[in-house]
C-alpha atoms as one frame of an Amber mdcrd trajectory, in Angstrom:
protein
 100.987 124.736  96.505 100.292 122.512  99.504 102.240 119.302  99.646 100.972
 116.115 101.211 103.836 114.523 103.102 103.416 110.778 103.412 104.593 109.065
 106.562 105.580 105.433 106.563 102.837 103.045 107.663 103.372  99.414 108.479
 100.698  97.051 107.148 100.209  93.334 107.167 100.661  91.621 103.850  97.050
  90.441 103.586  94.930  92.704 105.766  94.398  96.463 105.858  94.684  98.328
 109.161  91.247  98.877 110.683  90.171 102.487 111.045  88.048 103.592 114.038
  84.458 104.274 112.944  84.692 108.025 113.613  87.953 108.288 111.657  86.307
 106.446 108.751  83.527 109.033 108.820  86.043 111.893 108.865  87.896 110.447
 105.882  84.710 109.687 103.931  83.342 113.213 104.375  86.710 114.793 103.573
  87.004 112.693 100.406  83.578 113.880  99.271  84.453 117.526  99.875  87.837
 117.195  98.159  86.060 115.786  95.096  83.277 118.375  95.110  85.335 121.482
  95.897  88.882 120.402  95.058  91.631 119.716  97.565  93.032 123.244  97.616
  89.594 124.843  98.049  88.560 122.668 100.996  89.477 123.804 104.502  89.666
 121.858 107.742  86.898 124.106 109.073  84.609 123.060 106.200  85.326 119.392
 106.879  84.542 119.886 110.559  81.340 121.781 109.740  80.145 118.983 107.464
  80.781 116.518 110.295  79.246 118.695 113.001  82.634 118.871 114.748  84.756
 121.800 115.812  88.397 121.954 114.723  89.686 120.853 118.109  87.589 117.680
 117.976  88.616 117.019 114.387  92.298 117.325 115.267  91.847 114.483 117.735
  91.566 112.156 114.719  93.836 113.841 112.163  96.857 116.106 112.317  96.050
 118.423 109.406  94.362 118.620 106.019  97.506 117.118 104.509  97.248 114.229
 106.970  93.640 113.594 105.881  94.656 113.518 102.240  97.626 111.291 103.026
  95.385 108.743 104.723  92.867 108.866 101.877  95.530 108.371  99.216  97.015
 105.422 101.052  93.570 103.927 101.592  92.740 104.250  97.896  96.071 102.790
  96.803  95.530  99.908  99.206  92.213  99.092  97.547  93.960  98.740  94.194
  96.655  96.605  95.765  94.095  93.993  96.672  92.238  94.008  93.352  92.347
  90.490  91.963  94.836  89.243  94.513  93.306  85.760  94.236  95.817  83.143
  93.059  93.494  81.810  90.337  94.111  84.865  88.132  97.166  83.211  86.601
  95.188  80.056  85.866  92.546  81.805  83.767  92.940  82.227  79.990  94.439
  85.685  79.290  91.226  87.225  77.974  89.208  86.052  80.979  91.930  87.156
  83.375  92.114  90.624  81.834  88.332  90.978  81.910  88.341  90.022  85.603
  90.993  92.604  86.415  89.190  95.328  84.468  85.827  94.594  86.075  87.282
  94.614  89.582  89.206  97.854  89.029  86.053  99.462  87.576  84.125  98.311
  90.640  86.637 100.024  92.938  86.294 103.238  90.918  82.483 103.028  91.098
  82.324 102.156  94.789  84.935 104.661  96.026  84.954 107.530  93.497  85.865
 110.224  96.012  89.052 108.696  97.391  90.022 107.180  94.029  89.637 110.636
  92.513  92.087 112.005  95.048  94.573 109.218  94.296  94.327 109.478  90.523
  93.612 113.140  89.865  95.329 115.046  92.690  98.726 113.393  92.957 100.289
 116.725  92.135  99.861 117.630  95.802 101.989 114.687  96.909 105.669 115.216
  97.610 107.471 113.435  94.704 109.890 111.476  96.888 106.911 110.093  98.833
 105.189 108.667  95.758 107.178 105.453  96.134 104.965 104.504  99.060 101.870
 104.830  96.891 103.531 103.029  94.007 104.337 100.094  96.276 100.634  99.640
  96.992  99.762  99.762  93.304 102.671  97.646  92.141 101.068  94.237  92.603
  97.932  95.238  90.726  99.866  96.794  87.841 102.044  93.689  87.683  98.910
  91.549  87.410  97.719  93.520  84.397 101.102  93.591  82.706 101.692  89.879
  83.225  98.264  88.962  81.878  98.897  91.073  78.775 102.335  89.553  78.228
 100.871  86.065  78.590  98.113  86.879  76.111 100.620  88.192  73.568 102.781
  85.089  73.975  99.942  82.666  73.246  98.431  84.741  70.432  95.297  85.849
  72.249  96.323  89.524  72.194  97.854  91.548  69.397 101.548  92.372  69.612
 102.017  95.534  71.658 104.419  96.628  74.356 102.864  95.250  77.598 103.866
  98.338  79.574 102.250 100.686  77.059  99.127  98.538  76.912  98.900  98.490
  80.701  99.021 102.276  80.914  96.387 102.682  78.201  94.104 100.207  79.947
  94.496 101.946  83.313  93.792 105.320  81.698  90.616 103.903  80.150  89.387
 102.488  83.444  90.266 105.578  85.464  88.409 107.657  82.879  85.199 106.499
  84.559  85.847 109.225  87.106  85.463 111.834  84.374  82.430 110.643  82.447
  80.313 108.240  84.471  77.222 109.685  86.174  74.960 107.613  88.417  71.875
 109.249  86.917  73.158 108.916  83.353  72.031 106.554  80.603  74.153 103.628
  81.799  73.737 101.718  85.025  76.784 100.871  87.120  77.024  97.352  85.710
  76.390  98.498  82.146  79.200 101.048  82.376  81.590  98.416  83.721  80.721
  96.041  80.877  81.176  98.815  78.297  84.672  99.561  79.603  85.546  95.871
  79.844  84.339  95.168  76.317  86.218  98.162  74.943  89.487  97.137  76.600
  89.325  93.462  75.645  88.246  94.118  72.060  91.010  96.682  71.651  93.789
  94.274  72.571  92.402  91.069  71.088  94.437  89.602  68.223  93.028  90.322
  64.749  92.618  86.638  63.900  90.425  86.130  66.953  88.349  89.196  66.143
  87.589  87.692  62.725  86.558  84.377  64.250  84.196  86.169  66.625  82.652
  88.257  63.830
């Protein structure tokens, strides 16, 4: 099994490093092929062919297939890091804050399904000791969700449940969009996001509040 070895990258706290336009194209095409064919079944030659580049030209931008995947995984994790980074999230009522987080995460999944699929579904190719670098980029987002849930439980808006367990179940629900959503299906992008958001919020809402809304 191939292993993606992550190298340390230094980033600013508020801005992502800018990728050259040609490198962006390389990564976008590779992400699409990884999602369509699977990481293990996609070769550097196939990526180059899809781009109209020979392998020598492709290697000017990336070191290997593992390097491409590494950059895609870090890019995807970075997108989650900046989901709902606005300071007003802690000022919103818990239910509104959770809905905002869910909608924004769903939007990332919808807008970048290829690279998010690599991050979420193909982590088994990543060297375990390197996962900490990915986790660091997700940590702030996960903390947002967990803190909102804990706040909602404390003020009675959400039913009593372990915040960590609830966070994982919510993330699994959102990430499930990668498995079932189809652009040509019965739901539009916005309708699918609202379905997921409604499902998550209704599932964690305190029973007394559900009765009042009925």
